[in-house]
C-alpha positions as CSV (number, residue, x, y, z in Angstrom):
1,M,17.0,87.3,61.4
2,R,20.4,86.0,61.0
3,W,21.2,88.9,58.6
4,G,20.4,91.2,61.4
5,M,22.5,89.4,64.5
6,R,25.6,89.1,62.7
7,T,25.6,92.9,62.2
8,H,24.5,94.0,65.4
9,W,27.8,91.5,67.0
10,C,29.9,93.2,64.5
11,A,29.5,96.4,65.7
12,T,29.3,95.8,69.1
13,S,32.4,93.7,69.4
14,H,34.2,97.0,67.1
15,K,33.0,99.4,69.8
16,V,34.1,97.4,72.7
17,G,37.5,96.6,70.4
18,A,37.6,100.5,69.9
19,M,37.4,101.3,73.6
20,Y,40.3,99.4,74.8
21,N,42.7,100.5,72.0
22,T,42.0,104.3,73.2
23,R,42.3,103.3,76.7
24,K,45.9,101.6,76.6
25,K,48.0,103.6,74.3
26,G,51.3,103.5,76.3
27,F,53.2,102.8,79.5
28,T,52.5,104.8,82.9
29,L,54.9,106.7,84.8
30,I,55.0,104.5,87.6
31,E,56.2,101.2,85.7
32,L,58.9,103.6,83.5
33,L,60.3,104.6,87.4
34,V,60.1,100.9,88.1
35,V,62.0,100.0,84.7
36,I,64.4,102.8,85.1
37,A,65.0,101.4,89.2
38,I,65.9,97.7,88.0
39,I,68.1,98.9,85.7
40,G,70.0,101.5,87.7
41,I,70.2,98.6,90.3
42,L,71.6,96.2,88.1
43,A,74.2,98.4,86.4
44,S,75.6,99.4,89.5
45,I,76.1,95.8,90.8
46,V,77.9,95.1,87.1
47,Y,80.3,98.4,88.1
48,A,81.2,97.1,91.4
49,S,81.8,93.8,89.8
50,L,84.1,95.7,86.6
51,S,85.5,97.6,89.3
52,T,87.2,94.4,91.3
53,A,88.4,92.5,88.3
54,R,90.1,95.4,87.1
55,G,91.7,95.5,90.2
56,K,92.4,91.8,90.0
57,A,93.5,92.1,86.4
58,R,96.3,95.1,87.8
59,D,97.3,92.6,90.6
60,A,98.2,89.8,87.8
61,Q,100.3,92.4,86.3
62,R,102.0,93.0,88.8
63,A,102.6,89.7,89.8
64,E,104.0,89.0,85.8
65,A,106.3,92.0,86.3
66,I,108.2,90.9,89.7
67,K,108.3,87.1,88.4
68,T,110.4,89.0,85.0
69,L,112.0,91.3,87.7
70,K,112.9,88.7,89.7
71,A,114.3,86.4,86.4
72,A,116.3,89.3,86.1
73,L,117.7,89.4,89.4
74,E,118.6,85.9,89.1
75,V,120.8,86.5,85.6
76,Y,122.7,89.2,87.0
77,Q,123.7,87.1,90.3
78,N,124.9,84.7,88.0
79,T,127.0,86.6,85.8
80,Y,128.9,88.7,88.4
81,G,128.1,86.7,91.7
82,H,125.8,89.1,93.2
83,Y,122.5,90.9,93.2
84,P,122.4,95.0,91.9
85,A,123.2,97.8,94.1
86,A,120.5,100.2,94.7
87,S,120.9,103.9,94.6
88,T,120.6,104.0,98.6
89,P,122.8,102.0,101.1
90,D,121.9,98.2,101.6
91,D,119.5,97.2,103.3
92,T,117.0,100.4,102.5
93,G,114.7,99.9,100.6
94,T,114.4,102.0,97.5
95,S,112.1,102.5,94.0
96,I,113.2,100.0,91.3
97,T,113.4,102.6,88.5
98,T,117.3,103.2,90.3
99,L,117.4,99.4,88.7
100,A,117.4,100.5,85.4
101,T,121.0,101.4,84.2
102,T,122.4,98.5,85.9
103,L,119.5,96.0,84.7
104,I,118.8,97.5,81.4
105,T,121.8,99.1,79.9
106,E,125.1,97.8,82.2
107,N,127.6,96.4,79.6
108,N,125.1,96.1,77.1
109,N,123.5,92.6,78.5
110,N,120.0,94.1,78.5
111,Y,118.4,91.6,81.6
112,L,115.2,93.8,81.2
113,V,113.7,95.5,78.3
114,E,112.6,98.0,80.4
115,I,112.1,98.4,84.1
116,P,108.4,97.8,85.2
117,Q,106.0,100.6,86.8
118,D,102.5,99.8,88.8
119,P,99.4,99.9,85.9
120,L,97.7,101.9,88.3
121,Y,100.2,104.3,89.1
122,K,102.3,104.8,85.9
123,D,104.8,107.9,86.0
124,D,103.3,108.9,88.8
125,G,106.2,107.1,91.5
126,I,103.2,106.4,94.4
127,G,102.7,102.9,93.7
128,D,106.5,102.4,92.5
129,Y,107.9,98.6,93.5
130,Q,110.8,98.9,96.0
131,Y,113.9,97.2,96.3
132,V,116.1,96.7,98.9
133,R,119.5,94.4,98.6
134,G,121.1,93.2,101.9
135,A,124.4,93.9,102.9
136,T,125.7,90.5,102.2
137,K,124.3,91.4,98.6
138,M,123.3,87.4,98.5
139,T,119.8,88.5,99.3
140,Y,116.9,91.0,98.2
141,G,113.6,91.9,98.6
142,I,110.8,93.5,96.3
143,R,107.7,95.3,97.5
144,V,105.0,95.6,95.6
145,K,101.1,97.1,96.8
146,L,98.3,94.8,96.1
147,E,94.6,96.5,95.6
148,N,93.1,93.1,96.3
149,P,95.5,91.1,98.4
150,N,95.4,88.2,100.0
151,E,95.8,88.4,103.6
152,K,98.2,85.6,104.1
153,Y,101.0,87.1,101.8
154,T,100.5,90.6,102.6
155,V,102.2,92.5,105.4
156,G,100.9,95.4,107.0
157,V,98.3,97.7,106.8
158,H,99.2,98.8,103.3
159,N,99.0,95.5,101.7
160,W,102.6,95.5,100.7
161,C,103.4,92.1,99.3
162,I,107.3,91.0,99.6
163,A,109.2,88.7,97.1
164,G,112.6,88.1,97.1
165,V,116.0,86.1,98.4
166,G,116.7,85.9,101.8
167,L,114.1,88.2,102.9
168,N,115.0,90.5,106.3
169,P,112.4,91.3,109.0
170,D,114.5,94.7,109.3
171,W,113.8,95.6,105.7
172,W,111.7,98.2,105.3
173,S,111.2,98.4,108.8
174,G,107.6,100.8,108.7
175,A,106.1,98.2,106.7
176,T,105.9,95.2,109.7
177,N,107.1,94.5,113.1
178,P,110.7,93.6,113.1
179,K,110.4,90.7,115.0
180,K,107.6,89.2,112.6
181,A,108.7,87.1,109.5
182,L,108.0,88.1,106.4
183,P,105.8,86.1,104.4
184,E,106.7,85.9,100.7
185,C,104.4,86.3,98.0
186,P,103.5,83.2,95.9
187,F,105.2,85.0,92.6
């Protein structure tokens, strides 16, 4: 009798196990759609974070370029007693690329290896750094557009960041109110 019970129990458990194995073989369509939606949401969050981080990295590149440019301008000023002229009249802004011959090749001084370019708009001229020298030849300003500006340091609606020596509110008159003092960028 014991033998018969054991046989009966094995046969029953085998049938129950087989019934469960044939019923559940994969995921349902709804489960797959939920997983795909969750992955999509996570991917969009990561993408947004990366694009902000890329913008901040480009702003850091701009800050380093401005620091290097300011150092080259100071060495030039120490050598010649004034800041270099741009290709336009004093007190008007122009692209920083006009300083290439002055800061790179003039008298073989090589103040810079190359003129910095905006990391986002290389060779387009859209985001060029702007340079202006004051009429006294002892002041200058550099203007750069930031992607993630600090409102404390930017001027106007275009997120211009201004750096230099003896900044004049009349420079780049379209960027700011001429009566307002220019906040200087921390770099």
